[in-house]
C-alpha positions as CSV (number, residue, x, y, z in Angstrom):
1,X,194.4,134.4,211.3
2,X,195.3,131.1,209.1
3,X,198.2,130.3,211.9
4,X,195.5,131.2,214.9
5,X,193.1,128.5,213.1
6,X,195.8,125.8,212.9
7,X,196.4,125.5,216.4
8,X,192.8,125.8,217.2
9,X,192.3,122.4,214.9
10,X,195.4,121.3,216.4
11,X,193.8,121.8,220.3
12,X,190.6,120.1,219.1
13,X,191.9,117.0,217.5
14,X,194.3,116.4,220.1
15,X,191.6,116.7,222.8
16,X,189.1,114.1,220.9
17,X,192.4,111.9,220.3
18,X,193.0,112.5,224.1
19,X,189.7,112.0,225.6
20,X,188.9,108.7,223.3
21,X,192.5,106.9,224.3
22,X,191.9,107.7,227.9
23,X,188.6,106.7,228.6
24,X,188.9,103.6,226.4
25,X,192.1,102.0,227.7
26,X,190.9,102.5,230.8
27,X,187.9,100.6,230.1
28,X,189.5,97.7,228.7
29,X,192.0,97.4,231.8
30,X,191.9,94.6,234.2
31,X,190.0,95.2,237.4
32,X,185.9,96.2,237.8
33,X,185.4,99.5,239.6
34,X,181.7,98.6,241.3
35,X,183.4,95.5,243.0
36,X,186.1,97.8,244.4
37,X,183.3,100.2,245.4
38,X,181.4,97.4,247.4
39,X,184.4,96.1,248.6
40,X,184.9,99.1,251.0
41,X,181.9,98.4,252.4
42,X,181.0,96.4,255.3
43,X,178.0,94.6,254.8
44,X,177.5,91.4,252.3
45,X,176.2,92.7,248.9
46,X,174.3,90.5,246.5
47,X,174.8,90.3,242.7
48,X,171.2,92.8,242.5
49,X,173.1,95.4,244.6
50,X,175.9,94.9,242.4
51,X,173.9,95.0,238.8
52,X,171.7,98.2,240.3
53,X,175.1,100.2,240.9
54,X,176.3,99.4,237.4
55,X,173.4,100.6,236.4
56,X,173.8,103.6,238.6
57,X,177.1,104.6,237.2
58,X,176.3,103.9,233.5
59,X,179.0,100.7,233.5
60,X,176.1,98.5,231.8
61,X,176.0,100.6,228.5
62,X,178.4,100.3,225.4
63,X,181.2,101.4,226.0
64,X,181.1,104.1,222.6
65,X,177.6,105.7,224.8
66,X,179.4,105.7,228.0
67,X,182.1,107.5,226.1
68,X,179.6,110.2,224.7
69,X,177.8,110.7,227.8
70,X,181.2,111.1,229.7
71,X,182.8,113.5,226.5
72,X,179.5,115.7,226.7
73,X,180.1,115.9,230.4
74,X,183.8,116.6,229.9
75,X,183.0,119.7,227.4
76,X,181.1,121.3,230.3
77,X,183.6,120.7,232.9
78,X,181.9,118.0,234.3
79,X,184.4,115.3,235.0
80,X,181.6,112.8,236.7
81,X,182.4,112.0,240.3
82,X,185.1,109.4,241.6
83,X,183.8,106.1,242.3
84,X,185.3,105.7,245.6
85,X,184.6,109.2,247.5
86,X,181.8,109.9,245.5
87,X,183.2,113.5,245.5
88,X,183.8,115.6,242.6
89,X,186.3,114.8,240.0
90,X,187.0,118.3,239.2
91,X,186.5,119.4,242.4
92,X,189.6,117.1,243.5
93,X,191.9,118.0,240.5
94,X,191.4,121.7,241.3
95,X,192.4,121.0,244.9
96,X,195.4,119.0,244.5
97,X,196.8,121.4,241.4
98,X,197.5,124.6,242.8
99,X,199.9,122.5,245.1
100,X,201.4,120.7,242.0
101,X,201.6,124.0,240.1
102,X,203.5,125.0,243.1
103,X,205.7,122.6,243.1
104,X,206.3,122.8,239.6
105,X,207.4,126.3,239.5
106,X,209.3,126.2,242.6
107,X,211.3,123.4,240.7
108,X,211.4,124.9,237.7
109,X,213.4,128.1,239.2
110,X,215.6,126.0,241.0
111,X,216.2,124.6,237.9
112,X,217.1,127.5,236.0
113,X,219.0,129.0,239.2
114,X,221.2,126.1,238.6
115,X,221.6,125.9,235.0
116,X,222.3,129.8,233.8
117,X,224.9,130.5,236.2
118,X,226.6,126.6,235.1
119,X,225.6,126.8,231.5
120,X,226.4,130.8,230.6
121,X,229.7,130.6,233.0
122,X,230.9,127.5,231.4
123,X,230.4,128.6,228.1
124,X,232.4,131.7,228.7
125,X,235.3,130.1,230.6
126,X,235.7,126.9,228.7
127,X,239.2,126.2,230.5
128,X,237.7,127.3,233.9
129,X,236.7,126.3,237.4
130,X,233.4,127.1,236.6
131,X,233.7,124.4,233.5
132,X,234.8,121.5,235.7
133,X,231.7,122.2,237.9
134,X,229.5,122.3,235.2
135,X,231.0,118.6,234.2
136,X,230.9,117.2,237.2
137,X,227.4,118.5,238.2
138,X,226.0,117.2,234.5
139,X,228.0,113.7,235.4
140,X,226.5,113.2,238.2
141,X,223.0,114.7,238.0
142,X,222.6,112.8,235.1
143,X,223.7,109.2,237.1
144,X,221.3,110.1,239.9
145,X,217.7,108.9,239.3
146,X,215.7,111.3,241.3
147,X,213.7,109.3,243.8
148,X,217.3,108.3,244.8
149,X,218.8,111.9,245.2
150,X,215.6,112.5,247.4
151,X,216.3,110.4,249.2
152,X,219.8,111.4,250.1
153,X,218.9,115.0,250.5
154,X,215.7,113.6,253.1
155,X,218.7,111.6,255.0
156,X,220.9,114.8,255.3
157,X,218.4,117.5,255.8
158,X,216.0,115.8,257.4
159,X,217.1,112.8,259.5
160,X,220.3,114.0,259.9
161,X,220.3,117.8,260.6
162,X,216.6,118.0,261.1
163,X,216.5,121.0,259.0
164,X,213.6,120.6,256.9
165,X,210.4,118.3,257.3
166,X,210.4,115.1,254.9
167,X,206.8,114.8,254.0
168,X,203.4,116.6,253.9
169,X,202.6,120.2,253.7
170,X,202.6,123.1,255.2
171,X,204.3,125.7,254.1
172,X,207.3,127.1,252.6
173,X,209.7,124.7,254.5
174,X,208.0,121.9,253.3
175,X,208.8,122.7,249.4
176,X,212.4,122.9,250.2
177,X,213.3,119.1,249.4
178,X,211.0,118.4,247.2
179,X,212.1,121.6,244.6
180,X,215.5,120.6,245.2
181,X,215.4,117.3,244.2
182,X,212.8,118.4,241.0
183,X,215.3,120.8,240.2
184,X,218.8,119.5,240.3
185,X,217.3,116.1,238.2
186,X,215.9,117.9,235.6
187,X,218.9,120.6,235.2
188,X,221.9,118.8,233.8
189,X,220.4,118.9,230.1
190,X,219.6,122.4,230.8
191,X,223.1,123.7,231.4
192,X,225.0,121.1,228.7
193,X,222.2,122.8,225.7
194,X,222.8,126.5,227.1
195,X,226.7,126.0,227.1
196,X,226.3,124.7,223.5
197,X,223.9,127.1,222.2
198,X,225.9,130.3,223.7
199,X,229.4,128.7,222.0
200,X,227.8,128.3,218.7
201,X,226.1,131.8,218.5
202,X,229.2,133.3,219.8
203,X,230.9,131.8,216.7
204,X,228.3,133.3,214.2
205,X,229.7,135.4,211.5
206,X,227.7,138.6,212.2
207,X,228.7,138.2,216.3
208,X,232.4,138.1,215.1
209,X,231.5,141.4,213.1
210,X,229.4,143.1,216.0
211,X,232.8,142.9,217.9
212,X,235.1,144.2,215.5
213,X,232.9,147.0,215.6
214,X,233.4,147.3,218.8
215,X,230.0,146.6,220.4
216,X,230.2,146.1,223.7
217,X,230.1,142.1,224.6
218,X,227.7,143.0,227.6
219,X,225.1,144.3,224.7
220,X,226.1,141.8,222.1
221,X,225.2,139.2,224.9
222,X,221.8,140.5,225.7
223,X,220.7,141.4,222.3
224,X,222.0,138.6,220.3
225,X,224.0,135.4,221.7
226,X,220.9,135.0,224.6
227,X,218.4,135.5,222.3
228,X,219.7,133.2,219.9
229,X,220.5,130.7,222.9
230,X,217.1,130.8,224.3
231,X,215.6,129.3,221.5
232,X,217.0,125.1,221.8
233,X,215.9,125.9,225.6
234,X,212.7,126.8,225.1
235,X,212.3,123.6,222.6
236,X,213.6,121.4,225.4
237,X,211.2,122.7,228.0
238,X,208.5,122.0,225.8
239,X,209.4,118.5,225.4
240,X,210.3,118.1,228.8
241,X,207.2,119.0,230.1
242,X,205.8,115.4,230.0
243,X,208.7,114.5,232.2
244,X,208.2,117.1,234.5
245,X,204.7,115.9,235.0
246,X,206.2,112.4,235.5
247,X,208.8,113.7,238.2
248,X,206.5,115.4,240.1
249,X,204.3,112.1,240.5
250,X,207.3,110.3,241.8
251,X,208.2,113.1,243.8
252,X,204.6,113.8,245.5
253,X,204.7,110.2,246.6
254,X,208.4,110.2,247.8
255,X,207.3,113.3,250.2
256,X,204.0,112.6,250.9
257,X,203.1,115.9,249.1
258,X,199.1,115.4,248.3
259,X,199.4,117.0,244.8
260,X,198.0,115.5,241.3
261,X,200.5,112.9,241.0
262,X,199.8,111.2,244.6
263,X,196.1,111.7,243.7
264,X,196.5,110.0,240.6
265,X,198.7,106.9,242.5
266,X,195.5,106.8,244.9
267,X,193.1,106.3,241.8
268,X,195.3,104.2,239.9
269,X,195.6,102.0,243.7
270,X,191.5,101.7,243.7
271,X,190.8,101.6,240.2
272,X,189.0,105.0,240.3
273,X,188.1,105.1,236.6
274,X,186.2,108.5,236.7
275,X,189.4,110.1,238.4
276,X,192.3,108.3,236.3
277,X,190.5,109.6,233.2
278,X,190.1,113.6,234.3
279,X,193.5,113.1,235.3
280,X,194.8,112.3,231.7
281,X,192.7,114.2,230.4
282,X,193.9,117.6,232.4
283,X,197.4,117.1,232.1
284,X,197.6,115.7,228.6
285,X,195.8,119.0,227.8
286,X,197.8,121.2,230.2
287,X,201.2,120.0,228.5
288,X,200.0,120.4,225.3
289,X,198.4,124.3,226.3
290,X,202.3,125.0,227.2
291,X,203.8,123.6,223.7
292,X,201.6,125.8,221.9
293,X,202.6,128.7,224.2
294,X,206.2,127.7,223.8
295,X,205.3,127.9,220.2
296,X,203.7,131.5,220.5
297,X,207.2,132.6,222.2
298,X,209.5,130.9,219.7
299,X,207.9,133.1,216.9
300,X,208.2,136.1,219.4
301,X,211.9,135.9,220.3
302,X,212.5,135.1,216.7
303,X,210.1,137.1,214.2
304,X,211.6,135.3,210.7
305,X,209.9,132.3,211.9
306,X,206.4,133.5,211.3
307,X,207.8,136.1,208.4
308,X,209.1,132.3,207.1
309,X,205.6,130.7,207.6
310,X,204.0,133.5,206.3
311,X,206.0,133.0,203.1
312,X,205.6,129.3,202.3
313,X,201.9,129.9,202.8
314,X,202.3,132.4,200.0
315,X,204.2,130.0,197.9
């Protein structure tokens, strides 16, 4: 019960800090959203029009009052309307998020399809060909920026071979190049970590004892080695969620993929404060919740963590 209360308290504190930070930093940023809105109209505008729109949007009130009004709406899942299009921020995020989620999941799948065989294979066959392939992949994958890798893949598969579309959304074909780009860029740290974790687990005394007792190596690997090795991988996965969100922004812009990243860039370009605030709050909470889930998975995979916490609480 204490653990649940502690996590809920963390969520609330993080939510209020994130909301205040995202609101105030954008209010202090240069640029006037009112002038951006009126600048898109072809008719001449007067100072009275400017002040009227500022009052209509609530931008003439003190920032603290603006924040309280905004936060009250956010708690009811009302992020306001876009200052540029006039449409609901929540509907804009709701429309873009499933596409970004699909891109993220497909990229994570690509990443694990690369990292698991290379990490496990290089740990078991340290002098073999697979270890050499793993080292070359880690070197190249860590050296090439994601956007440059994207350009290379587009040049090969979209321009020269004309096999895959280079931009837009429409079907699974449109996901292949963005997913490959992001998945390959993410894989090297997981390959290295999985290899190191498996080697360290295999060298532990209880693993050697199990081998001496004649326990099947397959059973040892799946029930002991793999479970131990997943702990640092899960930690890295939680820590890399911010990088994944940042990576999707770059990839979505590069491939003209209409997800959250492209939506955020357009909002920043137009100084659409409402949309930027909604994006920061939504993605920040998303990353935080994913890390909470990873924390729970840690305790599920290794119950000794929860037992140790309970013992410390009793002390």
